[in-house]
N, C-alpha and C positions, 0 to 999 in steps of 0.2 A: 409577529416575531418580536419577542421581548428581550431586551438586553439585560444582562445580569449586572451591568455597571450603571450605577445611578448617574444621571446627567443633570447638572444644576444649571439652569438657564437664567441669565440676568437680562431683562428686557427694558428698554427705555430709549427715548430720543437722545441725540447727541447733546452732551453737556450735563447729563444727569449723573454721571459718575460711575458708569458701568465698568469701565476698565480700571478705574481707581479701586473699586470694591474688589474686583478680581485680583488685583495686585496685592491688596491687603491680605487676602486669603492665601495667595500663592507664596508670599514672603513671611507669613506667620511662623513663629518659632515652632509651635506645636505641629503645624502642617509639615514643616521641613523635617521634623523628627519622625513623623509618621510615614512620610513618603520619601524614600531614598532616591527615587526616580521621578523627576518633574520635567515637564516640557511646556514652554509657552510658544504658541504658534499664532502669528498675526495673519489672519485669513484675508481680511480686507474686502474681497469680493465674494464670489460664490464658493461654497464648500467643495474642496477637491480631495477626493479620497486618496489619490496617489500621493499628493503632496503631504497630507497628514500622515499617511502610512510611513513615508520615508523619514519624517521628523521623529516619529515614535521609534523607528529602528535605530536612529542615531542616538537616542537617549536610553532606551531600555533594552537594546539588543544584546546586552551582556558582552562577553568576550568572544562570542562567535564572529566569524568573518561575515561581513555584510556584503553580499554580491549585488551591487547596484550598477548596471551598465551605464557607461557615460555616452553622451551624445544620443540624439534621437529621442523618441517618445518612450516612456517606460509604462508598460501596461500594469493594470491593477493585479492581474494574475501573478506577475513576477513579484510585485511588492507583497502581495498577500501570502505567497509561498514563503518568502523570507520572514514574514511576521510569524507564521505558524512554526517555522523551524528555529527561529532565533529568540522569540519572546520567552521570558521566564514567567514563573507563577508569582513573582513579586509584584505587589500592588504599585501602581504609578498614578501620578496626577498629571492630567493634560488640560491645558487651557486653550480654547479656540476663541481668539479675540476678534471682535468686529466681523462676525459672520453676517453678510447681507442677505444671502439667499441660500437655499438648499433644495435640491430636487431628489425625488425618490431614487432615481437611477444612480446617483452618487452616494446617497446616505444608506440605503438598505444593505449593499454589500459590506460597508464599513460596520454597520450595526450587527450584521451576522458575525463578523470577526470578533466583536466585543463579547460574544457569548463564550469565547474560549480563553479570556483573560481572567485575572483574579477578580472576584466580585468585590474585593475591598478597594479596587481602583475607583477613581473619581474623574469625571470630566466636567469642566466649567466652561460655559459658552456665554459670550456677550453678544447681543444683537439688538438692533432697533426694530426688527421684523418679528411680529408675533407668530407668523407662520413657521419661522425657523424653530421657535420654541414648541409649537404644536407638533411638528414633525419629529423632532428629536425625542422629547419626553415631556408630557404635559403635567407630570406629577410633581416636579420640583422647579416651578417657575416663580421667579421673583421679579415683579414689575416695579421699577423704581418710580416713586412719586417725588414731588418737590419738597424741599426742606422748609422747616418752620423759620420764621424771622429770627428767632433766637439762635438756631443752628447756623443760619446764614451769617449772622453777626459774629459768631464764634469763629467761623471759617475765614471771614473777611479780615478780622482783626489779627488772626494768626499770621496771615500773609502780609498784612500791612505793618505789623510791629515785630515780626520775626518770633512771635510766641512770647515776648516779654513786654517790659515797660507798661506795667499795669496802670500807673498814674496817668500816662498819656492816653491809654485806652479809655479810662474813665472820663477823661476830659472831653473826648471826642465821641462818646457813646451816643449822645442825643442826635447829632448829625449823622453818625454812622448808621443808626437805626433807620433814618430816612433814606440813606443810600441803599440799605438792605432791601427796601421796598422795590427798588429798581431791578434787583436780582431775580424777582419773581420765583424765588425758591430754587434757582438753578445753582448747583455747586460750582460749575465752571464759571458762571457770572461772578459769584462771590470770590472765588479764588483769583480770577484775573483782575477784578476790580481792586482787591486787596494788594495784589502785586503792583498795580498802577499807582496806588497810594503809598507804596513803600518809602519813597523818598520825600513824601509830602507830610509834614508834621504840623503845619499851621492850619488853624480852623478855616481861614480864608481859602486855602487850597482845596480843602474838602468841600467847602461851600461852592466853589467854582465847578467842581466835578458834579456836584448835586444838581446845579442849575443848568449845566451844559450837557445835552444828550449826545454830543458829537462822539463821545467815547464809545457809545453803543454801536453806531453805524460805521465808524471809520476804523479807528485803531483796534477796538475790541472785536467787532464783527469780522472785519476782513482778516485779522490775524488769527483769531482763535475759532470763531464760529462759522463764518461763511465757508471756509474751506471744508468744514465738516458737513454742514447742511447742504452745501453746493454739491458735495460728493453724493449724498443721499438723493438729492433732487436730480442730479445729472444721470443717476442710474435708473430713474423712473422712465418708463416708456412715454412717448410724446402725448398720448391720449390722457395719461394721468397728470402730466404737468399742467396742461391747460385747466383741467378740473380743479387742481389744487390751488393755483394762483387766483382763479376766479373767486375762491372763498375768502380772499383777503378783502373782499368788498364788505364782509360782515364786520361791524365795529368790534374793536378789541374787547375781549371779555364776554361778548354776547354768545348765547347758545344758538345753535341752528339745528333744525330738524333734518333727518335723513331724507325722507321722501320729498319734501319741498326742494331740497338742494338738488336732488337727482332731476326733478322736473325742470329746474332752471338750467341745468346742464343740457337737457334735451332741447330747450328753447333756444339756446345759443348754438346748437348744432354740433356740440362736442361728441355726441354719440351716434350721429346719423350714419356714419360710414360703417357702423357695426350692426346695423339693424338686420341686414340680410343673414349674417352669421347667427344671430340670436332668434331667428324666426320672426323678426319684427317686434319683439318684446324689448323695447328700449329701457323700461323700468328695471328689467332683469339685468341688462348690461350695466346700467347705472349703479345698481346694487353691488355688482361685482367690483366696479371701479371704486365705489365708496369704501367697501370692505378692504380693498387693497391699501387705500390710504390710511385706514385705521390700523391695519396690520403693520404698516411701516411707521406707525407712531406719529404721523402728521396730524391726524385727528384723534381725539380722546373722548370716549363716551362719558357723559355725565350721569352717574348712577343715581343722583338725587332726584332727577326729574324724569328719567327714562322709566316708563311703566308699560309693560306689555308691548303692544305694537307701536307705541309712541316712543321713538328713540331720539335723544338729543345729544349733541356733541359740541366740542369746542376745540379751538387751537390754543395751546399755551402761548404765552407772550413771545417766547423765543422764536417759535415757528411762525407766528403771525408776523413779527417784524421782518423775518426773512422773506416770507411770501409777499409782503408789502413792498420790499425793496426790489423785487423782480418786476413789478408792474406799477411803480409809483406814479407814472404819468397816465396810466389808463384807468386805474381803479381809485376812486375817491370816497372817503367818508367825510361828510361835511355837516358840521353842527351849526344850526341857524337859530339864533335867539330873537331876532326881530327882522322885519322886512328890509332893513337897511344893512343887512349883513354884507360883509366884504365880498366883492365880486372876485372870482378867480378866472384864470384863463382856461377855457373849456375846449380848446381846439383839438386836443388829443384824448380827452376823456371819453371813455367808452362805457364805463360802469360807475354809477353814482348811488350812494346811500345817503339820504337826507335825514338828519336827526333834527326835528323841528321842535323848539321849545319856546314858550312864552308868546307864541303867535299862532294864529290859525290860518295862515296864508302861506302859499309857496311863493318865494321871491321871484320876480319876473326875470331876473338875470339868468335863471336856469334855462330859459328859452333859448339862450345862445349856445347851449350844448347840443347842437343839431345832429351830432354824430353819435349820440348816446344809444347804446343797445340795451342797457339795463337801468331802470330807475326804481329804487325802493325807498319808500317814505315811511318814517316812523314819527307819528305825531297826531294830534287831534285836528284833522282838516275836514270840516263839514262840506266844503265845496272845492272843486278843482276847476280852474279857468279853462274854457274851451281853447284858449290860445296855446295852452301847453301841448295839446294834441296836434295843433296845426304846425308847430315847430319841430317837435320831437318825433318825426315820422319814421325814424330808423329803429325805433324801440322794438326789441324782441321780448323783453320781460318788463312788466309793469306790476309792481307790488304795492297795493294800497290797503293791505290787510290791517285791520285794527285802527283805521284812521277816522272812524265815525262818519264816513262819507254819506251824505244824504241824497245826493243826486249825481248820476253819471251823465256827462254831457253827450249830446248826439254826435259831437265831433270825434268821439272815440273811433268812428269808422275811418278816420284819417290814418290810423296806425295799421296800415295794410300788412306790415311785416310781423305784427305782434303774434307771439305764440303762447305766451303765458300771462294770464291776467288773474291777479289775486285780489278779491274783494271780501275776504273772510272777515266777519264781524262788522261789515258796513251796515249803515242804517237805511240803505236804499229800500224803497217800497216796490219799485219795479225797475227793469233795465230797458234802455232805449232800443227801439226796433232796429236802429242802425247797427247795433252790435252783430246782427245776423249776417251782415255783409263781410265780416272779418273772416275771410276764407281760410287764412293760415292759422287761426287760433287753434291750439291743441289742448291747452289746460285752462279751465274756468273754475276757479275756487270760490264757492259761495257759502261755505260752511258758516254757521252761526249768524247768518243774515236773518235775524228774527222778525224783521219787518217786511221782508220780501214776500209778496202774495201772488206774484205771477212772473212767468218767464216770457220772453219775446215770442210772439206767435210764430214767427218764421225761424225758430231755432233749428228746424230740420235742415236749413240751408247750410249750416256750419258742419259740412260733411267731413272735415279733417279733425274735428274734436275727438280727442283721445280720452280725456278725463274730465268728469263733471262731478264736483262734490257738493251735495245738497244737505249734508248733515246738519241737523238742528235748524232747518228752515221751516219752522213750525207753522207758519201761516200759509205756506204753499200747499194748495189743496188739489192741484192736478198738474200734469205736464201737457204742453200743447200738442194738438194733433200734428202728425208728421214727425214726431220725435223718433220714430222707428227708422228714419232715413239716416240717423247717425250710426251707420253700421260699423264704423271704425272704433267706436267707444270700447275702451279696455277697462276703464274705471268709472263706475256709476254707483254712488252711495245709496240713492233712493229712486225707486220707480213708483210714482203715485198714480194709481188707476183713476181715470176720469169717469164721471157719471153721465147718463143720458141727459139729465137736466142741467148739470153743472158744466158740461162741455169737457174738453180735454181728450187725451188719447186713451184708447182701450188697451187692455193687457196684451192683445195680439201684436202690438207694435214692438214687443220684445222679440218677435220671431227672428229678425235678422241680426240681432245684437249678440252674435255668437263668439265675439272676442272678449266679452265681459269676464273679468277675473276678480279674484279676491272675494269681497263681501258685497251682497246686494240685499237691500230691504225692499220688499214689495208691499206697499201700503194701500189700504182701501179695497181689499179683495172682496169685501161685502158688496161692492158695486158690480162685480162681474156677473153677467146675466145668466150664463149657463156653462156647462162643461165644454161645449164646442168652442166658445170664446176663449176659455182657459187653455184648451189644447193648442190654440194658435200661437201661444207664447213659446212653445217648443222648448220648455225649460230643460228637458232631458238632454238637449243638444249643447247646453252651456257647460262643456266639460272643463273649462278653466276656472269656474266658480268654486270657491272652497267654503263659503258660508252663505246660506240663504235664510232670510228672516221673513216669515209670512205674517202680515198684520191684516186681519180682516176688518178692523176699524182703521182710522187714520192716526189714532193715538199711538205713540211709540215710547211711552213712559218707561224709564229704565228699570230693570230688575235690581233687586238689592244685592245681587252678586254679579260682578262683572266677570266675563269669561277670561279676561286678560289679567285682571288685578284682583286677586282673592283677598278682599278686605271689606269690612263692614264698618262704616263710620256711624257710630251711634249718636253723635252729637249734631248731625245735620238736622235742619228743620224738616219736620215731617208734614206730609200732605194732610189736609183735613179730610177725615174719613167719616162715613156714617157707621151705624151699628154693625153692618155686615162687612166692614172693611173696604168699602168701595170709595174712591175719590168722587168728587162731584162731577168731574169730567167723564169718568167712566160710567157713572150712573145715568148721565144724559145719553150716552151712546148706546145703552142697552136697548133703547127703544127700537133700533133697527134690527135687533136680533130676537127672533122668537117665532114659534110656529113650526109645525112639522114640515111644511113645504120648503121653508127657508133652510131648515136643518138638512133635508135631503139634497137640496140644490147646492149648498155649500160643501157637502160631502163629495158630490160629483165634481165640483170645482177643484177641491184639493186633490181628488183622485187624478185629475188631469194635469196637475202641476208637479208630478213626480220629478225630482231633481236627478242630476247625474250621479252615478256611484262614487265619483271622486269627492263628493261632499264631505267636509270635515266638521262643519257646525250647522245646526238646524234649530231655528226658533219658530214656534207656532203660537200666536197670541190671538185672543178674542175669537177663536174658532167656534161657531154656533152649531156645528153638527153634533149629532148624538153618537155617531160612530166614526171611527178612524178610517182613512182610505185603505185599500187593500195592500198598498205598498208599505203600510205600517202594521199590517195584520199578522195573524199567526202563520199564514202560508207565504209570507213574504220571503224572497230570496235572501238568505243569510249574507251572501256576498254583496248585496246591494248597499248595506251599511257597513261594509268592512273597514271604511276609513273614518267613520264618524267618531269624534272625540268629545263633542259638546252637544247637548240636547236640552232645550228648554220648552216646556209646555205650560202656557199661562192663560188663565181665564177661558179654558175650554169648558164653558159653564154647563153644557148639556151632556158631557161625557160622564158616565157612571163608573167606568173602569179605566185603568191605564192601558196604553196600547201594548198588544202582545209582542211587538217588535223589540221591546226592552230586553227581553231575554236573549236576543240575538245580537247584542252589541258588545263584543268581547274587548274592544279597544276604547270604550267610552271612558272619558276622564272627568267630565263635569256633567251633572244631571240636576236640573232645576224643575221642580213641579210646584206650580203656584196657582192659587185662586181657582181651584177646581171643586166647586161647592158640592157636587153630587157624588164625589168619591168618598166612600165611608170606610173603606178598609184597603190595606195594602197587603196582598197575600201571595199565593203561589204564582198567579199570573205575572206578578212583578219579579219575584225572585227566581222563578223557573227552576225549582228544585223538586217538583213532584215527579211521579213516575212518568208522566207524559212529557217531561222535559228532557233535553239532551245534555250530555256532558260536553265540556269543551274538548277540543282535540287533545290527543295524548300529550303533546309537548306542553300544554297549559294545564294539565291535570296532575294532581298529586295521587300517587299510587300507594295504596296501603293493602298489603296482601294481594288478593285477587279482585278487590273491590275498586270500582271507579269512585273518585271523589270529585264532586262538582265544585267549581269555583264561581262564586256569586260575584259578578262584576269584577273581574280580575284586575282591571286597570283603573277603576274609579277612584278619583282623588278628592272630588268635591261633590257633596250631596246636600241639596237644599229642599226642604219642604216649607212652603210659604203660604200662609193664609188659606189653608185647607180646613175650612171652618167645620165641616161635618166628619172629618177623619177621626175615627174612634180607635181603630185597631191597626197595629203594625205587627201582624202575625205571619210568620213564615210557613205555618202549617206543615211542619216537618214530621215525617213519619218516624216512628221509633227506630233507632239504629241507622238512620240515613246519615251518611257522612258527606260533609261539604266544608269548604273554606269560604268565609264570609268577608267580602270586601277587603282583601289583604293590603291594598294600597291606599285606603281611605285616609285623608289627612284633615279634611275640614267637614264638619257636619253642622248644618244650620237648621234649626227648628224654630219657625217664626209664626206666631199667631195660629196655634193649633189648639183651640179651646176645649176640644173633646178627646184629644189623644191621651191615653192613660199610661202607656209605658213604652219603653224601648224593647226591641226584640232581644232576648237573652244572648243571642249569638253576636251582638255588637262587640262583645269583649274579644272576638276574634280579629277585629279591626285593629291590629297591633300598631299600625302606622298612624292612627288617629291622634292628632296633636291639638286641634282647636275645635271646641264645642261651643256653639252659640245658641242660647235658649231664650226666646222672647215671647212672653205672654202665652204660656202653656200651663194653665192653672191646675190641670188634673194630672200632669205628667209625674210619674214616679220612676225611680231608677230601674227597678225590677217589678214584674207584675205581682209578686207575692213574696213576703219575707221568708227567709230560710236560714239555716244555721251557718251557711257559708255563702256569702255573695261575692261574685267575681269583681275585679277592679278594672278601671279604665286608665289607660296610660296617657290621657290628655295632659298637655302642658299649659294650655290656655283655655280658660272658661269665662264666657261672657254671659251674665244673667241680666235680662232686662224685663222690667215689670214683674209680673207673677210667673215665675219659672217652676211652679209646682213644688214638689218636695225638695228640689235643688235650692229654692229660696229659703227653705227652712232648716235643712240639715245636710251635712256631708257624711253622716254616719248612719248605718243601718245595722241593727243587732250588734252594736259595738264594733262594726267593721268600717274602716275608712276606705272608700272606694275610689279616691282620687290621690293616690300616694305620690304621684310625680308632678303635681300641679305647680307651675312656676308663676303664672299670671292669673289673677282673679279680678274681673271687672263686674261691679254691681251697679245697675242703672235703674232708677225709678222703682225701687223696691216698695211694695205695699206694706211691708212688715216693719216693726219697730226695732228689730235687731238683725244682725247678720246671721247667716246660717250657722247652726250648731256644729261644733267640730272644727271651727276655723283654726283653733290652736293646734290641731293635729296635722295641718298642712305643712309639714316640716321642710318641704322643698320650696315653699312659696317665696318668691323674690319680689314681686310687685303686687300691691293691693291698691286697686283703683275704685273709688266710690264716688258716684256722681248723681245729683238730683234725687237724693233719698231724704226727703223732708222728715220722715217719721223716725229714722234711726237717730238715737240720741247719744249712743256711746258704743265703744268697743271694749268688752271686758278686759281688764288689765291682765288677767291670767292668760287670756287668749293671745294677746300681743307678745307677752314675754316668752311664750313658747315658739313664736315664729322666729327662730334664730337665724334663718337664711334670708329674712326680709331685708331688702336693700332700698325699697322705695315705697312710700305711702302717699297716695294722692287723694285729696278730698275736694270736690268741686260742687258748688251750689247745694250744700248741705248745712244749713245754718245751725241747727241743733248740734250736729256732730262737730262742726267747726268750733262752736262755743266750748264744747267739752274738751277738745284737744288744746285749745289755747289755754284753758285753765290748767291742764296737765303739764303743759310746757312751762308755764309760769311757776307752778307750785310743786310739781312732782316730775321734774325733767328726767330723773334717774330711771323712771319706769319705762320710758320710751327712747332713751338715749342710744339704745342699740340699733336704732333705725337710722342709717346714714343720711337718707334724704326724705324730708317731709314737706310736701307741697299742699298748701291750702289756697284754693282759687287761683292756682297758677304761680304762686309766689313761695319761695323757699322760706318756710315759717321761722326757722331758727334765726335767720338774718333779720326778719321783720321784728320779732319780739325783742331781740337783743338791742336793736336800735331804739325801740320805744322805751325799754327799761332803763337805758342809760340817760334818757332825758331827765332834766331837773335833778341831776346829781344822783339818780337812782332812787328818788323818793317816792316815785309812783308805785302804788300797790299792784299786785298781780291782777285783781279784779278791775282796777282803774285802767290798766293797760288793755285788758280784753275789751272793755267798753269803748275805749278810745279807738281801738282798731276797727271794731264793728261800726262805730259812728263814721269813721273815715271812709268806709266802703259803702 
């Protein structure tokens, strides 16, 4: 049900200026002229349709009598009837200020009423709760951010000087800008601080306020902010309150991860009473709690560092200070610069964050904090005293992540209440066997422990363990026998199959781990003896798993495209490879794969590892079989992969064809095919458009006259072909007159190391959503298989060419036809040619030209550059000859390239560099002298 009346929602935490902004709009002269009827309603708590309806009647009911009964409750039906009979068609403006919450039972009837008022009416809503904005109207949401220092100073001085006295403003500007830093971008801070300074005109008075923070916590907070935040906080349910204040343990300005925070809440017991209602999934409960605090603006997502499944958040300083004031005696952040740091009274401290600098030891006075439940340490601490564990026996959470810890003392067993242990990034080689006696431990974080080569043999005794993260524990070659006893495990990043000679558990120990969820990597499948052993894993029973990665070797080298972050970093150091594109590590592992017997055995093993149909992501790497299992074959049940959105097949070295199941993946979004050396062509078995194939269901098919039209990969967004060294043809084998739609949602196409591929399929031009094309070392690749009088165009906006990209490295024009008319970004890397592609000047939409490590390119023709009228940025990196040419142009013929706003050479804005050099020695240095001098300096 869509309202005809636009609803503008202003979202932000208290002090951001939501109400002030709404008032500016409400009282604007043009707004008053446009709306004869205006009404401001202060909601304060939850939205009440009856209250709002009555207020509208009072304002816009016209001259009709409004029959509102007095006394008792007024029903919505009565109010709604009066609204329908009394309201005119004249547009009105309604402001709903400070709406804390809204539920569908209250909002939907009111929204239905809005369908019958003038569509020229407007409603403005202010709220701190994102859910209010989402429910009312997501299309017109304005989330307020913090002000810049300049804007804060403008606001502060306006209130400090009454808008005048410019001389006094100038005199106090230096110290005023320092005061502005205390406002942290909050308009209410700046306004109130300015009002506080209204009667203070001496520099000493301003200096006193700057040096004394008492104004923040007493006069300022209690008068203006605490009442506001206390109201928001007081309205939170109790379970959210304790989760919120616990986060004041994080140092001010630090980012915190979503999942680790949830795990710490679990360790403190904040979620335990909700486990039954959630079916025992506390991570899911914690996720709901966390999202609630985000929606209420207590937490804010940091978009700079949040990538895919890795989400990071922060509390702004205003919220942080408020949270800190609620638990100032229980939560401490302590900075320690030496072992003689000042001792504090720890009698009431429950949660402690240590920031250790300039020392590699934990001060012994910490041992006095015997009631600590949380200890988080940030610093380079290679050793931890066993005394620490003997004294702090009440700990529930111990975070030693990133501390460079080299050894964990045996006395860790003293922490009998410990539920959360983070050793991520530690340098430990092994863990003490005493760890296995920690019956209550629920979370063990060992990611990036790159020296760790074994786990305690008795780890199976830790039966309450819920989450074990072994990501990037590269030296860990097996899991101990008895691992399968950890039947409560919900999160397990890696299961490493042990061998007969090397010891460790077999794959059958996965049998009882039926609560596993999220993602699971199974490494070392080449060690599985036969299909019967594989069947014991009962993988089909793991219905909570959403991603399964099968690694037949133990290597888990990353693919060049990550399923969560679609990006290719061309500047990263590349692995040393041989002539066939294999790394040294991969070359050594090939010895275990070979022979018909092994091929058949591994096919049987994979046949027995059929995952549950709930699966969303599947990776298969280093598979030595020559055929795919039946559950990936032509007779596979189409419903089996109905949820699959990501598929990667890599180093399936004996497979000559692609799996027939590909044609039955209507919801697939990402497809990666890599290092399959025996695949020579991609044809009808891949695209599924021959007579033998099926069309998609009618709702996903385009209908033209009476003919069905097949849709090839209707949801695919990312397609990567990587190191397919013998792939020659990409031919769809389409019959004449056959109608179909080709990859209508494709956005990213990556073609990497395809030395024999000759051309794109002509129907690629139907991929109208294609925006990024990456071509790396495809020397024979041409745009179309044969020239014609009219070649179609590609709508790509970003093109990355690395090494020899075939005809793309030579020209963008064929038969006088420019086939990249919408290109905005062009990146050229390691080109083997002495010039950029022909037709560069015809890229009239090009905005960024990025050239790197192209030693043979000496210049860009002047006529080409001058035709690039949309060019905003030119980047040149590690191209000495091209760099020399451009420095000369800048010094002698600046007018030829002055239309480019930004020119960067080796990361530095060249206009500033050259200007500074030319002005030396009174401007006597010649252009060539300047160029030589710059090159010598570098």
